[in-house]
All heavy atoms as TSV, in Angstrom:
chain	resi	resn	atom	element	x	y	z
A	1	MET	N	N	-27.978	69.287	29.281
A	1	MET	CA	C	-28.381	68.020	29.860
A	1	MET	C	C	-27.226	67.384	30.626
A	1	MET	O	O	-27.423	66.799	31.679
A	1	MET	CB	C	-28.876	67.102	28.733
A	1	MET	CG	C	-29.387	65.797	29.204
A	1	MET	SD	S	-30.912	66.054	30.102
A	1	MET	CE	C	-31.334	64.436	30.539
A	2	LYS	N	N	-26.031	67.529	30.082
A	2	LYS	CA	C	-24.860	66.942	30.712
A	2	LYS	C	C	-24.586	67.596	32.062
A	2	LYS	O	O	-24.235	66.927	33.027
A	2	LYS	CB	C	-23.660	67.093	29.787
A	2	LYS	CG	C	-22.449	66.350	30.212
A	2	LYS	CD	C	-21.353	66.480	29.174
A	2	LYS	CE	C	-20.183	65.611	29.476
A	2	LYS	NZ	N	-19.140	65.726	28.470
A	3	TYR	N	N	-24.781	68.906	32.147
A	3	TYR	CA	C	-24.529	69.624	33.392
A	3	TYR	C	C	-25.565	69.270	34.462
A	3	TYR	O	O	-25.240	69.197	35.640
A	3	TYR	CB	C	-24.509	71.133	33.153
A	3	TYR	CG	C	-23.352	71.560	32.301
A	3	TYR	CD1	C	-23.547	72.040	31.011
A	3	TYR	CD2	C	-22.058	71.478	32.775
A	3	TYR	CE1	C	-22.489	72.426	30.220
A	3	TYR	CE2	C	-20.980	71.855	31.996
A	3	TYR	CZ	C	-21.202	72.341	30.724
A	3	TYR	OH	O	-20.152	72.712	29.957
A	4	LYS	N	N	-26.804	69.033	34.053
A	4	LYS	CA	C	-27.836	68.626	35.009
A	4	LYS	C	C	-27.482	67.279	35.635
A	4	LYS	O	O	-27.661	67.075	36.830
A	4	LYS	CB	C	-29.194	68.537	34.329
A	4	LYS	CG	C	-29.776	69.870	33.956
A	4	LYS	CD	C	-31.128	69.691	33.300
A	4	LYS	CE	C	-31.691	71.013	32.833
A	4	LYS	NZ	N	-32.992	70.847	32.159
A	5	PHE	N	N	-26.971	66.366	34.824
A	5	PHE	CA	C	-26.576	65.060	35.330
A	5	PHE	C	C	-25.414	65.181	36.313
A	5	PHE	O	O	-25.406	64.534	37.354
A	5	PHE	CB	C	-26.193	64.138	34.173
A	5	PHE	CG	C	-25.711	62.793	34.622
A	5	PHE	CD1	C	-26.604	61.864	35.132
A	5	PHE	CD2	C	-24.372	62.475	34.557
A	5	PHE	CE1	C	-26.163	60.627	35.563
A	5	PHE	CE2	C	-23.923	61.241	34.992
A	5	PHE	CZ	C	-24.821	60.319	35.489
A	6	ILE	N	N	-24.453	66.017	36.003
A	6	ILE	CA	C	-23.295	66.210	36.888
A	6	ILE	C	C	-23.724	66.829	38.206
A	6	ILE	O	O	-23.299	66.396	39.281
A	6	ILE	CB	C	-22.219	67.065	36.187
A	6	ILE	CG1	C	-21.626	66.297	35.008
A	6	ILE	CG2	C	-21.128	67.480	37.163
A	6	ILE	CD1	C	-20.721	67.105	34.130
A	7	ILE	N	N	-24.591	67.827	38.150
A	7	ILE	CA	C	-25.063	68.477	39.381
A	7	ILE	C	C	-25.886	67.500	40.212
A	7	ILE	O	O	-25.704	67.395	41.423
A	7	ILE	CB	C	-25.871	69.744	39.038
A	7	ILE	CG1	C	-24.948	70.810	38.445
A	7	ILE	CG2	C	-26.579	70.278	40.265
A	7	ILE	CD1	C	-25.665	71.998	37.886
A	8	LEU	N	N	-26.775	66.762	39.574
A	8	LEU	CA	C	-27.592	65.786	40.294
A	8	LEU	C	C	-26.719	64.687	40.909
A	8	LEU	O	O	-26.934	64.295	42.059
A	8	LEU	CB	C	-28.624	65.171	39.354
A	8	LEU	CG	C	-29.573	64.156	39.983
A	8	LEU	CD1	C	-30.424	64.822	41.065
A	8	LEU	CD2	C	-30.448	63.540	38.930
A	9	SER	N	N	-25.724	64.234	40.192
A	9	SER	CA	C	-24.820	63.206	40.706
A	9	SER	C	C	-24.046	63.700	41.917
A	9	SER	O	O	-23.863	62.974	42.891
A	9	SER	CB	C	-23.839	62.766	39.627
A	9	SER	OG	O	-24.523	62.186	38.564
A	10	SER	N	N	-23.576	64.932	41.873
A	10	SER	CA	C	-22.818	65.464	43.004
A	10	SER	C	C	-23.699	65.659	44.237
A	10	SER	O	O	-23.275	65.417	45.364
A	10	SER	CB	C	-22.123	66.773	42.625
A	10	SER	OG	O	-23.090	67.757	42.323
A	11	ILE	N	N	-24.937	66.053	44.034
A	11	ILE	CA	C	-25.859	66.221	45.163
A	11	ILE	C	C	-26.167	64.865	45.794
A	11	ILE	O	O	-26.140	64.722	47.020
A	11	ILE	CB	C	-27.153	66.928	44.719
A	11	ILE	CG1	C	-26.854	68.392	44.383
A	11	ILE	CG2	C	-28.219	66.846	45.802
A	11	ILE	CD1	C	-28.002	69.121	43.732
A	12	LEU	N	N	-26.442	63.868	44.977
A	12	LEU	CA	C	-26.756	62.542	45.502
A	12	LEU	C	C	-25.552	61.889	46.174
A	12	LEU	O	O	-25.699	61.195	47.174
A	12	LEU	CB	C	-27.289	61.643	44.398
A	12	LEU	CG	C	-28.694	61.973	43.909
A	12	LEU	CD1	C	-29.075	61.057	42.749
A	12	LEU	CD2	C	-29.701	61.848	45.031
A	13	SER	N	N	-24.371	62.116	45.651
A	13	SER	CA	C	-23.193	61.494	46.254
A	13	SER	C	C	-22.873	62.088	47.620
A	13	SER	O	O	-22.369	61.399	48.496
A	13	SER	CB	C	-21.986	61.609	45.328
A	13	SER	OG	O	-21.625	62.965	45.200
A	14	THR	N	N	-23.186	63.359	47.825
A	14	THR	CA	C	-22.961	63.943	49.145
A	14	THR	C	C	-24.085	63.577	50.103
A	14	THR	O	O	-23.870	63.460	51.299
A	14	THR	CB	C	-22.834	65.474	49.070
A	14	THR	OG1	O	-24.005	66.018	48.459
A	14	THR	CG2	C	-21.604	65.882	48.297
A	15	ALA	N	N	-25.282	63.358	49.594
A	15	ALA	CA	C	-26.408	63.002	50.453
A	15	ALA	C	C	-26.334	61.543	50.894
A	15	ALA	O	O	-26.752	61.202	51.989
A	15	ALA	CB	C	-27.719	63.256	49.720
A	16	ILE	N	N	-25.798	60.681	50.054
A	16	ILE	CA	C	-25.700	59.257	50.364
A	16	ILE	C	C	-24.251	58.949	50.732
A	16	ILE	O	O	-23.489	58.434	49.932
A	16	ILE	CB	C	-26.144	58.392	49.169
A	16	ILE	CG1	C	-27.535	58.779	48.722
A	16	ILE	CG2	C	-26.070	56.919	49.511
A	16	ILE	CD1	C	-27.985	58.129	47.449
A	17	SER	N	N	-23.871	59.319	51.920
A	17	SER	CA	C	-22.514	59.033	52.363
A	17	SER	C	C	-22.566	58.119	53.569
A	17	SER	O	O	-23.518	58.126	54.336
A	17	SER	CB	C	-21.776	60.327	52.698
A	17	SER	OG	O	-22.409	60.969	53.781
A	18	GLY	N	N	-21.557	57.332	53.727
A	18	GLY	CA	C	-21.500	56.404	54.840
A	18	GLY	C	C	-20.095	56.327	55.377
A	18	GLY	O	O	-19.187	57.028	54.929
A	19	GLN	N	N	-19.917	55.462	56.346
A	19	GLN	CA	C	-18.622	55.315	56.974
A	19	GLN	C	C	-18.394	53.840	57.253
A	19	GLN	O	O	-19.321	53.127	57.641
A	19	GLN	CB	C	-18.587	56.113	58.272
A	19	GLN	CG	C	-17.263	56.129	58.953
A	19	GLN	CD	C	-17.292	57.011	60.188
A	19	GLN	OE1	O	-18.333	57.443	60.635
A	19	GLN	NE2	N	-16.139	57.272	60.719
A	20	ALA	N	N	-17.183	53.387	57.047
A	20	ALA	CA	C	-16.848	51.994	57.314
A	20	ALA	C	C	-15.811	51.933	58.427
A	20	ALA	O	O	-14.848	52.695	58.442
A	20	ALA	CB	C	-16.302	51.324	56.064
A	21	LYS	N	N	-16.031	51.038	59.373
A	21	LYS	CA	C	-15.057	50.789	60.430
A	21	LYS	C	C	-14.292	49.542	60.025
A	21	LYS	O	O	-14.872	48.472	59.854
A	21	LYS	CB	C	-15.749	50.576	61.769
A	21	LYS	CG	C	-14.788	50.326	62.885
A	21	LYS	CD	C	-15.506	50.117	64.197
A	21	LYS	CE	C	-14.488	49.833	65.279
A	21	LYS	NZ	N	-15.127	49.438	66.517
A	22	ILE	N	N	-12.982	49.682	59.853
A	22	ILE	CA	C	-12.145	48.589	59.371
A	22	ILE	C	C	-11.300	48.051	60.512
A	22	ILE	O	O	-10.642	48.807	61.209
A	22	ILE	CB	C	-11.241	49.048	58.209
A	22	ILE	CG1	C	-12.106	49.531	57.056
A	22	ILE	CG2	C	-10.311	47.941	57.775
A	22	ILE	CD1	C	-11.328	50.150	55.931
A	23	GLU	N	N	-11.331	46.730	60.701
A	23	GLU	CA	C	-10.536	46.068	61.730
A	23	GLU	C	C	-9.570	45.102	61.054
A	23	GLU	O	O	-9.986	44.179	60.365
A	23	GLU	CB	C	-11.438	45.287	62.686
A	23	GLU	CG	C	-12.405	46.158	63.451
A	23	GLU	CD	C	-13.331	45.336	64.326
A	23	GLU	OE1	O	-12.918	44.252	64.793
A	23	GLU	OE2	O	-14.467	45.763	64.521
A	24	MET	N	N	-8.275	45.335	61.241
A	24	MET	CA	C	-7.253	44.468	60.666
A	24	MET	C	C	-6.947	43.331	61.631
A	24	MET	O	O	-7.037	43.500	62.841
A	24	MET	CB	C	-5.972	45.266	60.385
A	24	MET	CG	C	-6.151	46.390	59.376
A	24	MET	SD	S	-6.634	45.833	57.753
A	24	MET	CE	C	-5.138	45.093	57.188
A	25	PRO	N	N	-6.558	42.151	61.126
A	25	PRO	CA	C	-6.201	41.035	61.994
A	25	PRO	C	C	-4.947	41.351	62.819
A	25	PRO	O	O	-4.158	42.242	62.478
A	25	PRO	CB	C	-5.917	39.892	61.027
A	25	PRO	CG	C	-6.530	40.291	59.745
A	25	PRO	CD	C	-6.549	41.775	59.724
A	26	ASN	N	N	-4.744	40.617	63.887
A	26	ASN	CA	C	-3.600	40.850	64.776
A	26	ASN	C	C	-2.265	40.547	64.121
A	26	ASN	O	O	-1.220	40.958	64.642
A	26	ASN	CB	C	-3.751	40.024	66.047
A	26	ASN	CG	C	-4.895	40.519	66.899
A	26	ASN	OD1	O	-5.284	41.672	66.812
A	26	ASN	ND2	N	-5.444	39.641	67.712
A	27	ILE	N	N	-2.250	39.841	63.003
A	27	ILE	CA	C	-0.987	39.530	62.334
A	27	ILE	C	C	-0.329	40.794	61.772
A	27	ILE	O	O	0.879	40.864	61.615
A	27	ILE	CB	C	-1.200	38.465	61.237
A	27	ILE	CG1	C	0.122	37.890	60.774
A	27	ILE	CG2	C	-1.976	39.035	60.068
A	27	ILE	CD1	C	-0.018	36.668	59.899
A	28	PHE	N	N	-1.126	41.812	61.473
A	28	PHE	CA	C	-0.598	43.079	60.977
A	28	PHE	C	C	-0.285	43.981	62.168
A	28	PHE	O	O	-1.173	44.392	62.903
A	28	PHE	CB	C	-1.608	43.771	60.058
A	28	PHE	CG	C	-1.952	42.955	58.842
A	28	PHE	CD1	C	-3.194	42.380	58.718
A	28	PHE	CD2	C	-1.034	42.772	57.835
A	28	PHE	CE1	C	-3.526	41.631	57.599
A	28	PHE	CE2	C	-1.350	42.022	56.711
A	28	PHE	CZ	C	-2.599	41.454	56.601
A	29	THR	N	N	0.989	44.296	62.361
A	29	THR	CA	C	1.417	45.096	63.505
A	29	THR	C	C	2.082	46.380	63.040
A	29	THR	O	O	2.323	46.593	61.845
A	29	THR	CB	C	2.405	44.306	64.381
A	29	THR	OG1	O	3.576	44.016	63.610
A	29	THR	CG2	C	1.793	43.008	64.871
A	30	ASP	N	N	2.443	47.235	63.993
A	30	ASP	CA	C	3.088	48.508	63.677
A	30	ASP	C	C	4.476	48.325	63.069
A	30	ASP	O	O	4.938	49.139	62.287
A	30	ASP	CB	C	3.213	49.368	64.933
A	30	ASP	CG	C	1.875	49.856	65.423
A	30	ASP	OD1	O	0.932	49.903	64.603
A	30	ASP	OD2	O	1.763	50.195	66.605
A	31	ASN	N	N	5.174	47.266	63.435
A	31	ASN	CA	C	6.554	47.063	62.977
A	31	ASN	C	C	6.644	46.169	61.747
A	31	ASN	O	O	7.709	45.672	61.419
A	31	ASN	CB	C	7.385	46.464	64.114
A	31	ASN	CG	C	7.444	47.390	65.298
A	31	ASN	OD1	O	7.509	48.600	65.149
A	31	ASN	ND2	N	7.392	46.826	66.493
A	32	MET	N	N	5.542	45.971	61.060
A	32	MET	CA	C	5.508	45.099	59.892
A	32	MET	C	C	6.177	45.771	58.699
A	32	MET	O	O	6.007	46.959	58.461
A	32	MET	CB	C	4.067	44.761	59.548
A	32	MET	CG	C	3.919	43.745	58.474
A	32	MET	SD	S	2.180	43.328	58.301
A	32	MET	CE	C	2.310	42.009	57.164
A	33	VAL	N	N	6.955	44.997	57.944
A	33	VAL	CA	C	7.651	45.508	56.755
A	33	VAL	C	C	7.086	44.793	55.541
A	33	VAL	O	O	7.001	43.566	55.511
A	33	VAL	CB	C	9.173	45.262	56.865
A	33	VAL	CG1	C	9.875	45.731	55.604
A	33	VAL	CG2	C	9.733	45.952	58.090
A	34	ILE	N	N	6.684	45.563	54.534
A	34	ILE	CA	C	6.150	45.008	53.285
A	34	ILE	C	C	7.064	45.430	52.144
A	34	ILE	O	O	7.504	46.580	52.085
A	34	ILE	CB	C	4.707	45.504	53.040
A	34	ILE	CG1	C	3.812	45.034	54.178
A	34	ILE	CG2	C	4.175	45.018	51.710
A	34	ILE	CD1	C	2.407	45.556	54.098
A	35	GLN	N	N	7.344	44.508	51.245
A	35	GLN	CA	C	8.217	44.782	50.103
A	35	GLN	C	C	7.601	45.856	49.208
A	35	GLN	O	O	6.420	45.783	48.883
A	35	GLN	CB	C	8.458	43.503	49.304
A	35	GLN	CG	C	9.381	43.654	48.129
A	35	GLN	CD	C	10.814	43.940	48.539
A	35	GLN	OE1	O	11.282	43.419	49.531
A	35	GLN	NE2	N	11.482	44.776	47.790
A	36	ALA	N	N	8.388	46.837	48.808
A	36	ALA	CA	C	7.918	47.914	47.938
A	36	ALA	C	C	7.685	47.405	46.514
A	36	ALA	O	O	8.335	46.467	46.065
A	36	ALA	CB	C	8.931	49.052	47.912
A	37	ASP	N	N	6.747	48.023	45.819
A	37	ASP	CA	C	6.434	47.738	44.409
A	37	ASP	C	C	6.004	46.295	44.173
A	37	ASP	O	O	6.312	45.712	43.142
A	37	ASP	CB	C	7.623	48.085	43.509
A	37	ASP	CG	C	7.967	49.559	43.566
A	37	ASP	OD1	O	7.036	50.373	43.727
A	37	ASP	OD2	O	9.162	49.902	43.461
A	38	THR	N	N	5.302	45.704	45.128
A	38	THR	CA	C	4.769	44.362	44.936
A	38	THR	C	C	3.299	44.352	45.346
A	38	THR	O	O	2.863	45.171	46.150
A	38	THR	CB	C	5.512	43.310	45.784
A	38	THR	OG1	O	5.411	43.673	47.154
A	38	THR	CG2	C	6.966	43.211	45.409
A	39	ALA	N	N	2.554	43.423	44.800
A	39	ALA	CA	C	1.147	43.271	45.167
A	39	ALA	C	C	1.070	42.441	46.444
A	39	ALA	O	O	1.687	41.386	46.554
A	39	ALA	CB	C	0.390	42.593	44.041
A	40	VAL	N	N	0.313	42.925	47.419
A	40	VAL	CA	C	0.168	42.240	48.700
A	40	VAL	C	C	-1.319	42.038	48.961
A	40	VAL	O	O	-2.094	42.996	48.934
A	40	VAL	CB	C	0.798	43.063	49.841
A	40	VAL	CG1	C	0.588	42.366	51.177
A	40	VAL	CG2	C	2.269	43.304	49.582
A	41	ALA	N	N	-1.721	40.797	49.198
A	41	ALA	CA	C	-3.116	40.505	49.514
A	41	ALA	C	C	-3.331	40.681	51.018
A	41	ALA	O	O	-2.604	40.118	51.820
A	41	ALA	CB	C	-3.456	39.094	49.093
A	42	MET	N	N	-4.317	41.495	51.391
A	42	MET	CA	C	-4.642	41.715	52.800
A	42	MET	C	C	-6.131	41.454	52.991
A	42	MET	O	O	-6.913	41.571	52.070
A	42	MET	CB	C	-4.321	43.144	53.219
A	42	MET	CG	C	-2.881	43.478	53.206
A	42	MET	SD	S	-2.642	45.090	53.914
A	42	MET	CE	C	-0.894	45.236	53.805
A	43	TRP	N	N	-6.507	41.098	54.185
A	43	TRP	CA	C	-7.913	40.875	54.492
A	43	TRP	C	C	-8.239	41.618	55.765
A	43	TRP	O	O	-7.375	41.901	56.594
A	43	TRP	CB	C	-8.196	39.381	54.628
A	43	TRP	CG	C	-7.480	38.748	55.774
A	43	TRP	CD1	C	-7.992	38.540	57.020
A	43	TRP	CD2	C	-6.142	38.262	55.818
A	43	TRP	NE1	N	-7.054	37.952	57.827
A	43	TRP	CE2	C	-5.891	37.777	57.118
A	43	TRP	CE3	C	-5.107	38.204	54.894
A	43	TRP	CZ2	C	-4.697	37.235	57.497
A	43	TRP	CZ3	C	-3.898	37.667	55.278
A	43	TRP	CH2	C	-3.698	37.185	56.569
A	44	CYS	N	N	-9.496	41.970	55.909
A	44	CYS	CA	C	-9.937	42.692	57.102
A	44	CYS	C	C	-11.449	42.490	57.263
A	44	CYS	O	O	-12.102	41.908	56.423
A	44	CYS	CB	C	-9.607	44.173	57.019
A	44	CYS	SG	S	-10.494	45.024	55.716
A	45	LYS	N	N	-11.963	42.989	58.364
A	45	LYS	CA	C	-13.395	42.936	58.635
A	45	LYS	C	C	-13.889	44.375	58.653
A	45	LYS	O	O	-13.323	45.228	59.325
A	45	LYS	CB	C	-13.665	42.275	59.981
A	45	LYS	CG	C	-15.140	42.090	60.282
A	45	LYS	CD	C	-15.389	41.643	61.695
A	45	LYS	CE	C	-14.655	40.371	62.030
A	45	LYS	NZ	N	-14.946	39.896	63.394
A	46	ALA	N	N	-14.937	44.665	57.891
A	46	ALA	CA	C	-15.464	46.033	57.817
A	46	ALA	C	C	-16.960	46.026	58.096
A	46	ALA	O	O	-17.673	45.123	57.666
A	46	ALA	CB	C	-15.183	46.636	56.456
A	47	THR	N	N	-17.398	47.041	58.805
A	47	THR	CA	C	-18.827	47.237	59.034
A	47	THR	C	C	-19.226	48.587	58.472
A	47	THR	O	O	-18.504	49.570	58.619
A	47	THR	CB	C	-19.178	47.169	60.533
A	47	THR	OG1	O	-18.374	48.115	61.230
A	47	THR	CG2	C	-18.912	45.795	61.101
A	48	TRP	N	N	-20.354	48.645	57.790
A	48	TRP	CA	C	-20.827	49.837	57.100
A	48	TRP	C	C	-21.881	50.520	57.941
A	48	TRP	O	O	-22.807	49.892	58.424
A	48	TRP	CB	C	-21.396	49.443	55.745
A	48	TRP	CG	C	-21.973	50.569	54.987
A	48	TRP	CD1	C	-23.285	50.907	54.921
A	48	TRP	CD2	C	-21.276	51.514	54.187
A	48	TRP	NE1	N	-23.451	51.998	54.118
A	48	TRP	CE2	C	-22.233	52.404	53.655
A	48	TRP	CE3	C	-19.939	51.718	53.858
A	48	TRP	CZ2	C	-21.885	53.453	52.833
A	48	TRP	CZ3	C	-19.617	52.759	53.037
A	48	TRP	CH2	C	-20.566	53.607	52.534
A	49	THR	N	N	-21.751	51.841	58.120
A	49	THR	CA	C	-22.767	52.613	58.815
A	49	THR	C	C	-23.130	53.823	57.982
A	49	THR	O	O	-22.286	54.422	57.332
A	49	THR	CB	C	-22.266	53.092	60.206
A	49	THR	OG1	O	-21.083	53.873	60.014
A	49	THR	CG2	C	-21.954	51.922	61.103
A	50	MET	N	N	-24.386	54.173	57.988
A	50	MET	CA	C	-24.859	55.367	57.278
A	50	MET	C	C	-24.892	56.527	58.252
A	50	MET	O	O	-25.261	56.369	59.398
A	50	MET	CB	C	-26.254	55.138	56.717
A	50	MET	CG	C	-26.338	54.110	55.633
A	50	MET	SD	S	-25.497	54.609	54.128
A	50	MET	CE	C	-26.570	55.916	53.584
A	51	GLU	N	N	-24.506	57.688	57.779
A	51	GLU	CA	C	-24.556	58.889	58.608
A	51	GLU	C	C	-25.392	59.944	57.944
A	51	GLU	O	O	-25.465	60.113	56.818
A	51	GLU	CB	C	-23.152	59.407	58.850
A	51	GLU	CG	C	-22.395	58.496	59.755
A	51	GLU	CD	C	-21.264	59.212	60.463
A	51	GLU	OE1	O	-21.183	60.438	60.406
A	51	GLU	OE2	O	-20.488	58.522	61.097
């Protein structure tokens, strides 16, 4: 029974896949430096599409 659940879960997870387009605000640039080993709060805009 456990193996049937694992197989069914893997089939459904590959069948229900999507893609998100993430857009970061202009404040985040290529030359930005973030302190290592610290928590950093970031925000962005994402749109979800099914494929």
